[in-house]
Steps between C-alpha positions, in 0.01 A plus 500: 500500500623847409433793734413800280562814710326817378750768594420816307270714715582840646306488831361854484302463828831467688662821377749643601659164588392333179578668164511401138871410495497337845152370573375344823589138414866587540472698824611303806198534733529166686809361674736676257344305212308642207155371402655378171764303687240353737289395197794320341597327825139395567480320169861374471425150627165479328606591143773377273588842367397863476386724214503869601305753297635849549645797308852602407533749783401251773683197347830581663339569840339154481836346403673658798231389744504144360876493547455609865286187570704264278233416243623434142244296306314797357394618158379851420246655264578867462204714399587833329165650604242381747181351357339347814490137607331329198795551261744416782330176577463407131867566426593292807292208386661501156843492666393230746382280214829552319695399808292194574317613811196288593344768720532870569439661833443876439561720803534873560845599634375732778279298728566378855418142613565414860355151526734309266374157613145592392644653185670169403163327566309720255767471237481122530122523460541727200738251335248220536229708340698663226662172399143395403480793256342774708618862555532541873480830685579553867235687695605646835258433778401853605542611858327840467289688237790640288395750231836508321495148362299321229294202616442149363163345562512125540221280374267335753651154485838502676724195518779410731774285365791326670815594320717218367382280789201329352184499703145587408360828378210675678246740357339762722218733400583858582140568601495247779521634853780270609730602214716728712572218757591259221728757336676556828551125541634479145744781569618322824560192284697711249272404208461811283150561367469511118197621308393631160486878458156658482607858431763770542421821685672837470628685802183556706391774736500424870136386527530266205835357631326429833225310308765298323665404830171395657417261214811290565575407137682819392879522484754770442662460159867439577618533139654153518412232250619152389444303181654312219644759261335340197158508675521875569623575150223282349239693696659831408503410129131412523386796710742779423669419173664841447699479823590134424625572144686820575664345806607202293650731238671713768658188658605365161667834402670548838875497530608210715834527672547208739254534785382844382218553252462860376168590344508763224314822581313506171376146569405573859294802399291285267379290789176627665561644847280287726508299824486125486179514713309720257647347182452136593425383849157671525395349166623142513310217665819312597586694813500352853587679818694364796405645836830636638532573868873582494534824710532708184536865430576691173658782704325734255487806724651637815207382715579140408872556571407637842302179570802282420776680692588444866341760738652668810321551832300793353392291193735696276670322207839651424772378265784633723468553870822701502356755260160557653403676821134475594351722778141414596448355152332169406363286222736660242706366212832690485776413247792733558717450189813555717393841639387567855120537521346634821124446536314686780132445584415334171278197448398280208746663263717376213835681477736385229835676443745446215798703385290721270132475611281469811156350507258589783158334511234388734471125535220370286573749223813339349295376199507861383881512468459412134335840453828662616686303232249616238558858604877462481461363142297812404781715633761301294680428829752219512407431861260226392767317296832536682643497839809704569684166481440341157603148416676427172631171348860605584421617853316812632517872541364728772434874457666682789433859402329666205423848359424642157869524404674214683433156644704288738477121485647197680557224237561138600629258230498125556833308462560421132215729386516802265272786399420552139741680264311833485505878460289791625405818308413725793730416792857440603593260781765480772568153652671445836578141607424437873538118499615234263676537160354677189596442140398824328478548120485860370526523120779257402681523837470245785594590859511290816383693805517396864355645823539878534583540129274685253436575138300743283274420201429802281155551346456299181801264558438125461580329831454188705536385866600143588581306817781258424543406868360247746319742733233759422617823344358816657543843341357844562378656172452876474291598191502862377275623221171663408311172444569213747219243435583138438386504134799714398699194397613339173624146527753347260573167666314334780529158670128505594329547163387859568616656178 
């Protein structure tokens, strides 16, 4: 079985922590592990390999985080533009077929699962059902009337099945008064309930969500699914032929370099932008849902993060006790971002600090953070796309100081890595080495620089920075010019296919 990890979202409801070029799945919320890393580790022993669908800007972040946890058996599909989950799943199924995968388990990259024993049980149940030819979804047993999730309505007849252990099946009618007791007994016996899907529901209002919960056969849509790749593609060809045919053409035309499949932008744009739920799952009759009681959260907003973090004696959740002082303050989420935050006489607040932005909100209102991101887009602000520290395939840079005529950066280059051979039309640059060894090319001249040595790159000169050493290279870059944005760059050679 191949674990397909959908890893291209931007997590706008978690701004300013989550941004386009470093979204929430890579942020280390839990035990110094990112949600992406936890997803991989959760499925490592359940799946033979991984297929990660992401974009070129996040590909190298994913590689670095996979290296941190020692996972190697991964393939990548790189999307040049996002087109929602239907194209991503279709492309993944074409690749899974080519690589001989019997089943695909499609999972988001940014969800938290705390009951891993129960998780293994529902995956086992899903394998049993999908091996028979069904498309299996995993519905989260709701614990409260959430208005931010879509819901799956299970059909009246619900069955319990012993996974890979034999034993008889039982059918319970959802209308019977003793159904709740029987479900609880089934859960104690670790026999996940499986049923046909009656309908899909959009995100409801509070009263409707409460009605769903009271009926007992509604589940949160987790976004996880499992099936044989040929079954899903067959259904897609029958129900949504355009997405099927354009995805097939895009996969066929893609450049394939070892474990990396690069989709061409012109091919990707031909595929209809649609979710797999709307395009296929809500129309096919082949879907089953596995009831999943796995202590799950999508960590989709700051209220859900508050619920997951450890609390102090005043019920405050803070990411760093050393950086937060609370005086007569309780029930708050405070993330300091390395700066001291003092909170006095505040309750039920969300306070999020990063290097370049601060979010202050009442708890219960964090669903509206997306509106802030929309406003930043209208203002053409880069605050919704970049942090001050930006990750690149060769390393990273952090903006230390900036004005209209100069910018100061700290640049870190990985051992053996090099920036592109490039030039700028509107700025000159001064480089000072603070750690490691730099091989600098300016025009046709190469210079080796060590700590406390510097060089100057005039405006318009072709140049390159390389780390030939065994430790990270750190330099301070001072840019001077009348236009200092990142798009003032012409690349001539690049190890990362960014020409």
